N, C-alpha and C positions, 0 to 999 in steps of 0.2 A: 697447947692447941694442934688438931692434926695438921692446920695449914704449914704452921712453924715446922712439924716433923716432916713434911714433905719437902719444903724448900731446903731445910739441913740437908736430906736425902739427896736432893737435886745438886747441891753443892759439892757434895761428896762425891757423886757420880761424875762430876766434872773436874776432878782431881785436887778437890779443896780438902785440906786436911781436917779431922775432927775438931781440934782447936779452933782452926781459922774458921769454919763453920760456926762454931758456938760464938765466936767474937763477932763475927757478922750478923747473926740472929739477935743478939744483945743489941747491936747498933741498929737494925731494923725495927725493932721494938721499942727503943727509944722514941722513934718520931716514925711510925708507920705512914703517916700522912704524906711527910715528905718524900718517902720512897714510892708512893703510890703516884704522886705528883709527877717525879723523876720517872717513871714508867711509862705515864701518859704522853709524858714530853717527848721521848724517844720514839715513841710508836708514832705520833704523829710526825716526826721528823722523817722515820723510815716509810711511812706511808705517802709522805709526800716526795719520796726517791731518793734519799739521801742513805747511803751505806749505814748498815748497822753500829760498826765500830765508829765510825765517824759522828753519827747522831750521839751515840753514849757518849763519847768525849767531850761534844760541845756541851751537852746537858750537864755532864757531871762537872765541867768546868764552870757553867752559869751556878751551880749551886755548891761551888767550892766552900765557901764561907759556911754555909748550913752544915755540910758535913765534917768541917773540921771541928765544930762544935761539939759532934757527935764521939769523936775519937776518943777512946780512954787514955788516959794521961800516962 
């Protein structure tokens, strides 16, 4: 899919290696709805005035159990 290609290239331009980018793509593809929800929650917190990194950490911690289930063994 073209969107997957763009996301992978974006990750690589931010210093993520080829193997890591592929692994991230697999995890996102397992549950794209979860990652859309996470992105929306981060955006809402940033729009409310919270810093992007702080918002991301709070949201990722809130979804930690769901994310752990997606990690490869």
